[in-house]
C-alpha positions as CSV (number, residue, x, y, z in Angstrom):
1,X,-203.0,38.4,6.7
2,X,-202.7,38.1,3.0
3,X,-204.3,34.7,2.9
4,X,-207.7,35.3,4.4
5,X,-210.9,36.4,2.7
6,X,-211.7,40.1,2.9
7,X,-214.6,39.7,5.4
8,X,-212.5,38.2,8.1
9,X,-211.5,40.3,11.1
10,X,-208.2,38.7,12.0
11,X,-207.5,38.5,15.7
12,X,-204.1,39.8,17.2
13,X,-204.7,17.5,21.5
14,X,-206.6,12.0,22.2
15,X,-202.7,11.9,22.4
16,X,-200.5,10.5,25.0
17,X,-199.5,14.1,25.6
18,X,-196.1,15.7,25.7
19,X,-194.1,13.0,27.4
20,X,-191.5,13.7,30.1
21,X,-188.1,14.9,29.1
22,X,-185.4,12.4,28.3
23,X,-181.8,13.1,27.4
24,X,-180.5,10.0,25.8
25,X,-181.4,10.5,22.1
26,X,-179.1,11.6,19.4
27,X,-180.0,15.0,18.0
28,X,-178.4,18.1,16.6
29,X,-179.1,21.2,14.7
30,X,-179.4,22.2,11.8
31,X,-183.6,12.8,0.5
32,X,-184.0,7.5,-6.4
33,X,-187.7,8.1,-6.4
34,X,-190.4,5.5,-5.4
35,X,-193.5,4.8,-7.4
36,X,-196.8,5.5,-5.7
37,X,-198.6,2.6,-4.3
38,X,-201.8,4.6,-3.7
39,X,-204.1,5.6,-6.5
40,X,-207.2,6.3,-4.5
41,X,-207.1,10.1,-4.0
42,X,-210.7,11.1,-3.8
43,X,-211.9,13.2,-6.7
44,X,-214.5,15.4,-5.1
45,X,-215.7,19.0,-5.3
46,X,-213.7,20.1,-2.3
47,X,-210.5,18.8,-3.6
48,X,-211.3,20.2,-7.1
49,X,-212.0,23.6,-5.6
50,X,-208.6,23.6,-3.8
51,X,-206.8,22.4,-6.9
52,X,-208.4,25.1,-9.0
53,X,-206.7,27.7,-6.9
54,X,-203.2,26.3,-7.6
55,X,-200.8,28.9,-9.1
56,X,-197.1,29.0,-9.9
57,X,-196.4,28.9,-6.2
58,X,-197.1,25.1,-6.1
59,X,-194.9,24.7,-9.3
60,X,-192.3,26.5,-7.2
61,X,-192.7,24.0,-4.4
62,X,-192.0,21.1,-6.8
63,X,-189.0,22.9,-8.2
64,X,-187.6,23.7,-4.8
65,X,-188.3,20.1,-3.6
66,X,-186.1,18.9,-6.4
67,X,-183.5,21.5,-5.8
68,X,-183.3,20.4,-2.1
69,X,-183.0,16.8,-3.2
70,X,-180.1,17.7,-5.5
71,X,-178.0,18.8,-2.6
72,X,-178.2,15.4,-0.9
73,X,-176.0,12.4,-1.1
74,X,-177.3,8.9,-1.9
75,X,-177.8,7.9,1.7
76,X,-179.7,11.0,2.5
77,X,-181.8,10.6,-0.6
78,X,-182.7,7.1,0.5
79,X,-184.0,8.5,3.8
80,X,-185.9,11.4,2.1
81,X,-187.7,9.6,-0.7
82,X,-190.4,7.3,0.7
83,X,-193.3,5.4,-0.8
84,X,-196.5,7.3,-1.1
85,X,-198.9,5.3,1.1
86,X,-201.4,6.1,3.8
87,X,-199.4,4.1,6.3
88,X,-196.4,6.4,5.7
89,X,-198.5,9.5,5.6
90,X,-199.9,8.7,9.0
91,X,-196.5,8.6,10.6
92,X,-196.7,12.0,12.3
93,X,-196.9,12.9,15.9
94,X,-196.8,15.7,18.5
95,X,-194.1,13.8,20.5
96,X,-190.4,14.0,20.1
97,X,-188.9,11.3,17.9
98,X,-187.1,9.8,20.9
99,X,-190.4,9.1,22.7
100,X,-192.1,7.2,19.8
101,X,-192.3,3.5,19.8
102,X,-191.1,1.3,16.9
103,X,-193.6,1.5,14.1
104,X,-194.8,4.9,15.2
105,X,-191.6,7.0,14.6
106,X,-191.4,9.5,11.8
107,X,-189.7,8.4,8.6
108,X,-187.5,10.6,6.4
109,X,-184.4,12.6,6.7
110,X,-183.3,14.1,10.1
111,X,-182.4,17.8,10.0
112,X,-179.4,17.0,12.2
113,X,-177.7,15.3,9.2
114,X,-177.9,18.4,7.0
115,X,-175.1,20.8,6.2
116,X,-175.5,24.6,5.8
117,X,-176.1,24.4,2.1
118,X,-178.7,21.7,2.5
119,X,-180.5,23.5,5.4
120,X,-180.7,26.7,3.2
121,X,-182.3,24.6,0.4
122,X,-184.7,23.1,2.9
123,X,-185.6,26.6,4.2
124,X,-186.4,27.8,0.7
125,X,-188.7,24.8,0.2
126,X,-190.6,25.3,3.5
127,X,-190.9,29.0,2.9
128,X,-192.6,28.4,-0.5
129,X,-195.0,25.8,1.1
130,X,-196.1,28.0,4.0
131,X,-197.7,31.4,4.5
132,X,-195.9,34.8,4.8
133,X,-198.2,36.4,7.4
134,X,-196.9,37.6,10.7
135,X,-196.7,34.8,13.2
136,X,-198.2,32.3,10.7
137,X,-196.7,29.9,8.2
138,X,-193.0,30.2,7.9
139,X,-192.7,32.6,10.9
140,X,-194.6,30.2,13.1
141,X,-192.4,27.3,12.0
142,X,-189.2,29.2,12.9
143,X,-190.7,30.1,16.3
144,X,-191.6,26.4,16.9
145,X,-188.0,25.5,16.2
146,X,-186.9,28.2,18.7
147,X,-189.2,26.7,21.3
148,X,-187.8,23.3,20.9
149,X,-184.3,24.6,21.0
150,X,-185.3,26.4,24.2
151,X,-186.5,23.2,25.7
152,X,-183.3,21.5,24.8
153,X,-181.2,24.0,26.8
154,X,-183.6,24.3,29.7
155,X,-183.9,20.8,31.0
156,X,-185.1,18.8,27.9
157,X,-181.7,17.8,26.7
158,X,-181.0,16.2,23.3
159,X,-184.5,14.7,23.0
160,X,-185.5,18.3,21.9
161,X,-184.2,20.8,19.4
162,X,-184.7,21.5,15.7
163,X,-182.2,18.9,14.7
164,X,-184.8,16.3,15.7
165,X,-187.3,17.4,13.0
166,X,-187.7,15.2,9.9
167,X,-188.5,15.8,6.2
168,X,-189.9,13.2,3.8
169,X,-191.1,13.2,0.2
170,X,-193.9,10.6,-0.1
171,X,-193.9,9.9,-3.8
172,X,-192.1,11.9,-6.4
173,X,-192.4,15.7,-6.6
174,X,-193.4,16.6,-10.1
175,X,-196.0,18.2,-12.4
176,X,-198.1,15.0,-12.6
177,X,-199.1,12.3,-10.0
178,X,-199.6,12.6,-6.3
179,X,-197.0,13.2,-3.6
180,X,-196.9,14.5,-0.1
181,X,-194.5,17.0,1.5
182,X,-194.3,15.6,5.1
183,X,-192.4,17.6,7.7
184,X,-192.5,17.6,11.4
185,X,-191.1,17.2,14.9
186,X,-192.1,17.8,18.4
187,X,-195.3,19.8,18.5
188,X,-195.3,20.3,14.7
189,X,-196.7,18.4,11.7
190,X,-197.1,19.6,8.1
191,X,-198.8,17.3,5.6
192,X,-199.2,19.0,2.2
193,X,-200.5,16.7,-0.5
194,X,-200.1,17.7,-4.2
195,X,-201.7,16.2,-7.3
196,X,-200.5,17.4,-10.7
197,X,-198.6,20.2,-8.8
198,X,-201.8,21.5,-7.2
199,X,-202.3,21.4,-3.4
200,X,-205.2,19.1,-2.8
201,X,-204.9,18.7,1.0
202,X,-203.1,20.4,3.8
203,X,-204.1,18.3,6.8
204,X,-203.6,16.8,9.3
205,X,-201.8,19.8,10.6
206,X,-200.6,19.8,14.2
207,X,-199.4,22.8,16.1
208,X,-198.3,23.0,19.8
209,X,-195.7,24.9,21.8
210,X,-193.8,24.7,25.1
211,X,-193.2,27.2,26.5
212,X,-196.4,29.1,25.8
213,X,-195.8,32.9,26.1
214,X,-192.9,35.1,25.2
215,X,-189.4,33.6,25.4
216,X,-186.0,34.4,24.1
217,X,-183.9,31.9,22.1
218,X,-181.5,32.0,19.2
219,X,-181.2,35.8,19.7
220,X,-185.0,36.1,18.9
221,X,-188.1,36.8,20.9
222,X,-190.8,34.3,20.0
223,X,-194.4,33.7,21.1
224,X,-195.9,31.1,18.7
225,X,-199.6,30.2,18.8
226,X,-200.4,33.5,20.5
227,X,-202.7,34.5,17.7
228,X,-204.5,31.1,17.8
229,X,-205.1,31.3,21.6
230,X,-206.2,34.9,21.3
231,X,-208.6,34.1,18.5
232,X,-210.2,31.2,20.5
233,X,-210.5,33.3,23.6
234,X,-212.1,36.1,21.7
235,X,-214.6,33.7,20.1
236,X,-215.6,31.9,23.3
237,X,-215.6,35.2,25.3
238,X,-218.0,36.7,22.9
239,X,-220.8,34.2,23.7
240,X,-223.8,35.4,25.7
241,X,-224.8,33.3,28.7
242,X,-227.4,31.5,26.7
243,X,-225.0,30.9,23.8
244,X,-222.3,29.7,26.2
245,X,-224.7,27.2,27.8
246,X,-225.5,25.8,24.3
247,X,-221.8,25.7,23.4
248,X,-220.5,24.1,26.6
249,X,-219.5,20.5,26.4
250,X,-220.5,18.1,29.2
251,X,-217.2,16.3,29.3
252,X,-213.7,17.5,30.3
253,X,-211.1,17.3,27.6
254,X,-207.5,16.7,28.7
255,X,-206.2,16.7,25.1
256,X,-207.3,16.8,21.5
257,X,-209.5,14.0,20.1
258,X,-208.2,13.6,16.6
259,X,-204.4,13.3,17.1
260,X,-202.0,10.9,15.5
261,X,-203.5,7.5,14.5
262,X,-207.0,8.9,14.9
263,X,-207.7,9.4,11.2
264,X,-211.3,9.9,10.1
265,X,-212.5,9.3,13.7
266,X,-214.8,12.4,13.5
267,X,-217.8,12.3,15.8
268,X,-221.1,11.5,13.9
269,X,-223.0,14.2,15.7
270,X,-222.2,17.9,16.0
271,X,-221.9,19.4,19.5
272,X,-222.1,23.0,20.6
273,X,-223.8,25.9,19.0
274,X,-224.2,26.4,15.2
275,X,-222.7,29.5,13.7
276,X,-226.1,30.2,12.2
277,X,-227.1,31.1,15.8
278,X,-224.3,33.6,16.1
279,X,-224.2,37.3,15.2
280,X,-222.3,38.5,12.2
281,X,-219.5,39.8,14.4
282,X,-219.3,36.4,16.1
283,X,-219.2,34.6,12.7
284,X,-216.3,36.8,11.8
285,X,-214.6,35.6,15.0
286,X,-215.1,31.9,14.0
287,X,-213.5,32.7,10.6
288,X,-210.7,34.5,12.2
289,X,-209.9,31.5,14.4
290,X,-210.0,29.2,11.4
291,X,-207.7,31.6,9.5
292,X,-204.9,31.2,12.0
293,X,-204.6,27.7,10.7
294,X,-205.3,28.1,7.0
295,X,-202.9,31.1,6.9
296,X,-200.1,28.6,7.6
297,X,-200.4,27.6,3.9
298,X,-198.8,29.5,1.0
299,X,-200.6,32.7,0.3
300,X,-202.0,31.6,-3.1
301,X,-203.5,28.3,-1.9
302,X,-205.1,29.5,1.4
303,X,-207.9,31.7,0.0
304,X,-209.8,28.9,-1.7
305,X,-209.8,26.8,1.4
306,X,-211.0,29.8,3.5
307,X,-213.7,30.4,0.9
308,X,-214.9,26.8,1.2
309,X,-215.0,27.0,5.0
310,X,-216.9,30.4,4.8
311,X,-219.5,28.9,2.5
312,X,-220.1,26.2,5.1
313,X,-220.1,28.5,8.1
314,X,-223.8,28.3,9.0
315,X,-223.4,24.5,9.4
316,X,-220.2,24.9,11.5
317,X,-220.4,24.4,15.2
318,X,-218.4,25.9,18.1
319,X,-218.0,24.2,21.4
320,X,-215.8,24.5,24.5
321,X,-214.9,23.0,27.8
322,X,-213.3,24.6,30.8
323,X,-212.8,28.4,31.2
324,X,-213.5,31.0,28.5
325,X,-210.0,32.4,29.0
326,X,-208.5,29.4,27.2
327,X,-205.4,29.6,29.3
328,X,-206.1,27.1,32.1
329,X,-205.2,23.4,32.1
330,X,-207.9,21.4,30.2
331,X,-209.4,24.5,28.6
332,X,-210.6,23.2,25.2
333,X,-212.2,24.7,22.1
334,X,-213.5,22.9,19.0
335,X,-214.7,24.2,15.6
336,X,-216.5,21.4,13.7
337,X,-218.0,22.0,10.2
338,X,-219.0,20.0,7.2
339,X,-215.3,20.1,6.2
340,X,-213.2,21.9,8.8
341,X,-212.2,20.4,12.2
342,X,-210.0,22.3,14.6
343,X,-209.2,21.6,18.2
344,X,-207.3,23.7,20.7
345,X,-206.4,22.2,24.1
346,X,-204.4,23.6,27.0
347,X,-201.9,21.2,28.6
348,X,-199.9,21.1,31.8
349,X,-196.2,21.8,31.2
350,X,-193.8,18.9,30.8
351,X,-190.3,20.2,30.7
352,X,-191.2,23.7,32.0
353,X,-193.7,25.1,34.4
354,X,-196.9,26.6,33.0
355,X,-199.6,25.5,30.6
356,X,-199.1,25.1,26.9
357,X,-201.4,24.3,23.9
358,X,-201.9,21.4,21.6
359,X,-204.0,22.0,18.5
360,X,-204.9,20.2,15.3
361,X,-206.5,21.2,12.0
362,X,-208.2,18.4,10.0
363,X,-210.5,18.3,7.1
364,X,-213.3,15.7,6.7
365,X,-212.8,15.6,2.9
366,X,-209.2,16.4,2.2
367,X,-207.1,14.9,5.0
368,X,-204.1,13.3,3.3
369,X,-205.4,14.8,0.1
370,X,-208.5,12.6,0.3
371,X,-206.4,9.4,0.4
372,X,-208.1,6.8,2.6
373,X,-206.5,3.6,1.5
C-alpha cells in the first residue's frame, strides 16, 4: 500500500441495520454556491498535522470538483451545492436512500440523473479524493458499487444499485474556506472536509458490503472489505489466552455503536487491551487494520494520519466480542485510541443469505473536520 507508514505489515455497525429489500423506489445507473454557515472548525494540533501534509493532490480535488460542477445544468447544480453545516454533514447513512425517513435522507445529486460525460467527471473527482492501493480507496468504491448492483438484480430491486448514490458539495470548493465532499449510498459514506484546500478530516467513513465474499457483477469479480476482515481476524487471532481474556467484551454487539446520528458519542472509558501490552508484531497488526481504512484516502494525505495514529499506538485499545474468526453473526472488533475509532461488525444477510460486515472509521478530533456546531 502506498499510503501506509513503512513499519506497517499490511494484511492480505448502533444502526437500524440493513433493512429488508424494497422494490418501489426510483433508481438508475449511472451540482450557484452557498456561503458557509459554520465557522467553528476546530484549530488543533491534529487538524494542523493533517493539513500540513496537503499537497497538490488536494488542489486537484478542488479543480476536479469544479470541473464536475461545470458539466451540470442549473437544476443539477441546485441539488449538488448545499450549505456547509453540521446538520447537512450528518446526513449520511448505511441504509439505501429509499429506506430513510424524511429528515434523515441524503442530500445532493443522485447519480441516476447523470449522463456519461458527467459520470466520467465524477469518477475523476472521486479517484483523486481516494487511494490507489489494491482493494482500497477507488478500487473499494467501485467494488461497493458492483455489490449494490448485484443486490439490485438478485432480489433487491430498484432500492439498490449505484444509481442510488448521492454526491454533495457542502460549501464551495476552493483554495480558501471550508467545504466537504460528501458522497455515499447503501453501505458507503465518504466525508472529506477541506480547509484552504487541505484535507482536515476524513471521517465519519462507513464501509459495508453485501454480499461478503467473492461475487461477479458488471463483468468483474469483486470482494470488497476482504482485507479489512482479514486484518481484524489476524489481529484478534494473534492474542494469547491471557490477552484475549483482557480484550474480550462482556456484551454482545449486534452492530456498530457510532453509526449515523451518533456523533461524538464516544465511550468515556477504554475497553479491552492496550497496545502497550502487545508485542511488536501484534502492534504491527493493529496498524495494519487501521491502514485498511486510512488507505481509502488519497495517497498524499494518508501518511500523516497514519503517523498520528502510530504515535498514539500505546494508548490505543483493542477489544472484541464473539469469535476470533470475525466471520460469524455478531462477531465484533473495536480499535479505540486517543484519536482513532474503528468498529467492524458482522451482520446477518438481508437480501442474500450469509453474513456481511458493517464498519465505521471515526476520529475523536477530526470528525467532520473538527466542526461540532
